[in-house]
FIBA-626323 format. One record per residue (C-alpha): residue number from 1; residue in three letters; x, y, z. Coordinates in steps of 0.1 Angstrom, whole numbers. Each point is the difference from the previous one (the first is absolute). Layout:
N
 seq type    xx    yy    zz
 NUM  ALA     X     Y     Z
...
END
This chain:
322
 seq type    xx    yy    zz
   1  MET  1493   831   266
   2  SER   -33    18    -2
   3  ALA    -9    28   -19
   4  PHE   -13    19    29
   5  VAL    32    -7    23
   6  VAL    27    23    -3
   7  HIS    16   -10    32
   8  ASN    -2   -25    25
   9  LEU    21    -1    24
  10  GLU    11   -15    35
  11  LEU    24    19    20
  12  ASP    25   -12    23
  13  GLY     7    24    26
  14  GLN    31     3   -10
  15  GLY    -4    28   -27
  16  GLY    -4   -30   -30
  17  ALA   -32   -15   -11
  18  THR    -7   -32   -21
  19  LEU   -21     4   -36
  20  LEU   -29   -23     5
  21  PRO   -18   -14   -31
  22  ALA   -37     7    -8
  23  SER   -13   -34    14
  24  GLU    15    10    35
  25  LEU   -25    32    10
  26  PRO   -13    -3    36
  27  GLU   -36   -10     1
  28  ALA    -2    17    35
  29  LEU    16    27    18
  30  PRO    31   -10     8
  31  VAL     8     9    41
  32  GLN    38    -6    -1
  33  GLY    31    14   -21
  34  CYS   -10    19   -27
  35  ARG   -13    -1   -31
  36  TRP    -5    25   -32
  37  VAL   -22    -5   -26
  38  HIS     5    27   -28
  39  LEU   -27    -1   -23
  40  ASP   -10    14   -37
  41  CYS   -38    10     7
  42  ARG    -6     4   -40
  43  GLU   -10   -37     7
  44  GLU   -26   -13    11
  45  GLU    16   -33     9
  46  GLY    14    18    28
  47  TYR   -35    12    12
  48  ASP   -12   -34     3
  49  TRP    34   -11    22
  50  LEU    -7    25    21
  51  SER   -33     2     8
  52  SER     1   -38    12
  53  LEU    29     4    18
  54  ASP   -15    -5    35
  55  GLY     4    31    24
  56  VAL     1    25   -28
  57  PRO   -33    20    -1
  58  GLU   -20    12   -28
  59  THR     6    39     6
  60  ALA    37    -7    -2
  61  VAL     0   -22   -32
  62  GLU   -21    25   -17
  63  ALA    27    30    11
  64  LEU    29   -19   -15
  65  PHE   -17    -6   -33
  66  ALA   -22    36    -1
  67  GLU     7    21   -34
  68  GLU     6    30    14
  69  THR    19     9    35
  70  ARG    11    30    22
  71  PRO    24    -8    32
  72  ARG   -15    -9    31
  73  THR     7   -21    32
  74  VAL   -34   -17    13
  75  ARG    -1   -38    23
  76  MET   -19   -26   -23
  77  GLY    -2   -32    21
  78  LYS    26   -12    17
  79  GLY    22    20   -23
  80  LEU    10    34   -15
  81  LEU    -8    13   -28
  82  LEU    25    27   -16
  83  THR     2    18   -36
  84  LEU    26    19    -6
  85  ARG    16    22   -33
  86  GLY    32    -2   -15
  87  VAL    14    24   -28
  88  ASN     0   -18   -36
  89  LEU    40    -4   -11
  90  ASN   -13   -31   -21
  91  PRO    14     8   -35
  92  GLU   -13    28   -19
  93  SER   -25    10    26
  94  ASN   -10    31    15
  95  PRO    11    -3    38
  96  SER   -33    19    11
  97  ASP   -20   -27   -16
  98  MET     2   -18    35
  99  VAL     2   -41     1
 100  SER   -21   -12    33
 101  LEU    10   -27    18
 102  ARG   -28   -17    25
 103  LEU     9   -22    30
 104  TRP   -20   -20    24
 105  VAL    22    -5    30
 106  THR     0   -27    32
 107  PRO    30    -7    25
 108  HIS    11   -28   -24
 109  PHE   -18     7   -36
 110  ILE     0    23   -25
 111  VAL   -20    -1   -32
 112  SER     9    30   -23
 113  SER   -11     5   -36
 114  ARG     5    27   -30
 115  ARG   -11     7   -33
 116  ARG    33    14   -11
 117  LYS    35    -3    10
 118  LEU    15    15    28
 119  LEU    38     1     5
 120  SER    -4     4    35
 121  VAL   -14   -37     2
 122  GLN    31   -15   -20
 123  ASP    24    18    20
 124  VAL   -13   -16    29
 125  VAL    -2   -32   -17
 126  LYS    38     1   -14
 127  ASP    14     7    35
 128  LEU   -23   -28    14
 129  ALA    20   -21   -27
 130  ASN    32    17    12
 131  MET    -6   -11    35
 132  GLU    -2    37    10
 133  GLY   -36     3     0
 134  PRO   -28     4    29
 135  THR    -4   -25    24
 136  ASN   -32    -3     9
 137  THR   -36    21   -10
 138  GLY     4    30    21
 139  ASP    34     6   -15
 140  ILE   -13    -7   -40
 141  VAL   -29    26    10
 142  ALA    27    26    13
 143  THR    27    -7   -28
 144  LEU   -30     1   -29
 145  THR   -12    34    18
 146  GLU    32    14    -2
 147  THR    14   -10   -32
 148  LEU   -34    14   -14
 149  THR     5    34    18
 150  GLY    38     2    -5
 151  ARG    -2    -3   -42
 152  MET   -29    28    -1
 153  ALA    34    22    11
 154  LYS    15     3   -33
 155  VAL   -32     5   -16
 156  ILE    -7    30    21
 157  ALA    35    17     0
 158  SER    -3     0   -41
 159  LEU   -31    11    -1
 160  GLU    10    30    23
 161  ASP    36     4   -22
 162  GLU   -25     1   -31
 163  LEU   -18    22    15
 164  ALA    29    23     9
 165  ASP    15    -4   -38
 166  LEU   -33    15   -12
 167  GLU    -5    27    24
 168  GLU    38    16   -10
 169  SER   -10    -8   -40
 170  ILE   -30    21    10
 171  GLY    20    32    11
 172  GLU    17    -5   -30
 173  GLY   -31     7   -22
 174  ILE   -30   -24    -8
 175  GLU     8   -21   -28
 176  GLY   -19   -27   -18
 177  GLY    -7   -31    20
 178  GLN     3    13    33
 179  ARG   -36     0     7
 180  ASP    -6   -37    -8
 181  SER    31    -8    21
 182  LEU   -15    19    29
 183  VAL   -35   -17    -4
 184  LYS    20   -33    -3
 185  ARG    15     4    35
 186  ARG   -32    16    16
 187  LEU   -19   -30   -14
 188  GLU    31   -28    16
 189  THR    -2    23    33
 190  ILE   -37    -4     6
 191  ARG     2   -39    -5
 192  LEU    24    -6    21
 193  ARG   -15    21    29
 194  ARG   -34   -19    -9
 195  PHE    15   -27    15
 196  LEU    26    12    23
 197  VAL   -20    14    27
 198  PRO   -25   -29     7
 199  GLN    34   -22    -4
 200  LYS    13    22    31
 201  GLU   -34    -7    19
 202  ALA     2   -42    -6
 203  ILE    40    -1     7
 204  HIS   -10    20    32
 205  LYS   -30   -25     9
 206  LEU    23   -31    -7
 207  SER    23     7    23
 208  GLN   -25     4    27
 209  GLU   -18   -33    -9
 210  SER    29   -23    -6
 211  ALA    12     4    34
 212  ASN    -8   -36     8
 213  TRP    19   -14   -25
 214  MET    27    25   -12
 215  ALA    35     5    25
 216  ALA     7    33     9
 217  ASP    28     3   -24
 218  GLN   -27    -7   -28
 219  ILE   -28    27    12
 220  ALA    30    24     2
 221  GLN     8   -10   -37
 222  VAL   -37     9   -10
 223  GLN    -4    29    21
 224  GLU    35    13   -18
 225  ALA   -18    -3   -35
 226  ALA   -31    17    15
 227  ASN    22    26     6
 228  ASP    18    -1   -33
 229  ILE   -38    -2   -20
 230  THR   -13    31    26
 231  ARG    37    24   -19
 232  TYR   -12   -14   -32
 233  VAL   -35    13     1
 234  GLU    10    36    17
 235  GLY    29    -3   -29
 236  LEU   -28    -4   -27
 237  GLU   -18    26    14
 238  SER    25    27    -3
 239  LEU     6   -19   -38
 240  ARG   -36     9    -3
 241  GLU     5    35    10
 242  ARG    26    10   -24
 243  CYS   -24   -16   -25
 244  LEU   -27    23     6
 245  LEU    30    30     0
 246  MET    12   -10   -26
 247  GLN   -37    -4   -22
 248  GLU    -1    40    12
 249  GLU    30     8   -14
 250  PHE    -8   -14   -35
 251  ALA   -29    20     2
 252  ASN    16    30    13
 253  LEU    25     2   -27
 254  GLN   -23   -11   -30
 255  ALA   -22    31    15
 256  GLU    26    26     1
 257  LYS    12   -14   -39
 258  MET   -32     4    -7
 259  ASN    -4    35    13
 260  ALA    31    10   -14
 261  ARG   -12    -6   -36
 262  MET   -32    12     2
 263  TYR    17    29    13
 264  VAL    22     4   -29
 265  LEU   -32    -5   -21
 266  SER   -16    30    20
 267  ILE    29    23    -7
 268  LEU     1    -7   -37
 269  SER   -44     2    -5
 270  GLY     5    36    20
 271  ILE    26     9   -20
 272  PHE   -19   -11   -34
 273  MET   -32     7     8
 274  PRO     2    43    -8
 275  LEU    19   -15   -29
 276  GLY   -22   -23   -14
 277  PHE   -31    26     7
 278  LEU    18    24   -24
 279  THR    11   -24   -30
 280  GLY   -40    -8     4
 281  LEU    -8    33    -1
 282  PHE    20    11   -30
 283  GLY   -12   -36   -18
 284  ILE   -33    13    -4
 285  ASN    -8     5   -38
 286  ILE   -19    31     0
 287  GLY     5    31   -12
 288  GLY    14    34    15
 289  MET    27   -27    23
 290  PRO    33    26     4
 291  GLY    30    -7   -26
 292  THR   -16   -19   -30
 293  ASP    14    25   -24
 294  SER    35    -4    13
 295  ASN    27   -19    -4
 296  ALA    17     3    29
 297  ALA   -32    -5    27
 298  PHE     7   -36     1
 299  TRP    33     2    16
 300  LEU    -8    33    17
 301  PHE   -29   -24    16
 302  CYS    26   -31     9
 303  LEU    21    30    19
 304  VAL   -25    11    21
 305  LEU   -11   -41     8
 306  LEU    39    -3     8
 307  VAL     6    34    21
 308  LEU   -36   -12    15
 309  GLY    13   -33     7
 310  GLY    30    11    14
 311  GLY   -13    26    25
 312  GLN   -21   -29    14
 313  PHE    28   -21     8
 314  TRP    17    25    15
 315  LEU   -28    11    23
 316  MET    -4   -33     9
 317  ARG    38    -3     9
 318  LYS     0    29    21
 319  SER   -33   -15    20
 320  ARG    19   -29     8
 321  TRP   -28   -21   -20
 322  PHE    27   -22    -8
END
């Protein structure tokens, strides 16, 4: 199979599909059955093939091979362009670094593209191989939408658990690394929300635009995915607010610790300031200083300093300075 073709499938309408070679890519839009071609949009050959396919508008080709995408649903030509994002669950990847899936859909044909692997697509292909997959175009779109949305639940739940643990640890005192952990969680929340908000609108519009080629149960499946996305967005809003509150708590705790230290230094400065004045005064080396001819003057002076310091400490304590 050519490098740009990831999957070339013809559905049998019974939950299975036939894997076709790249040499049997369609030359025009199918008008019956269901064909699904999944492309790697990093390969220029895929762009050339799709551009040559009769019936596919150039705007759809450019959208499927664009460098950057955001979730949206737009009618283009005889089909519907659908761009979605899924959490990145590939090994050693950050889930908030969401992977895009682009689809151009007609009643009998789907062409999709990706830059990185998306586990939701692999799940659907695996189900087709096991004769347990979608049966038509609408079923593929509804299943992909539901699968993409379902995988987000664990990621958001994990974020909630991590923030709950962080909140509990902050209550026990500030430790090293907590601030970095909070910043990381907040950035993940912002990245997820950045794509989930427009994805909610895209899925909602999909349920409206696809009424002529989706069955009622498939539209209901898409609407349920839109409802789940709405809950996730609300959850991310709550997480973002909790992150802000924890950052304020961090700042307050740091300020309290700093104020406590400055207060101790102020008390010590208040005690030692007059003592320092006296030692400085008696340290000048000029004639007429009292006690220069007495061997007990030094110890008497130390006793005076001790009594003076103790008196200041008692007075501050009585005045409830500390």
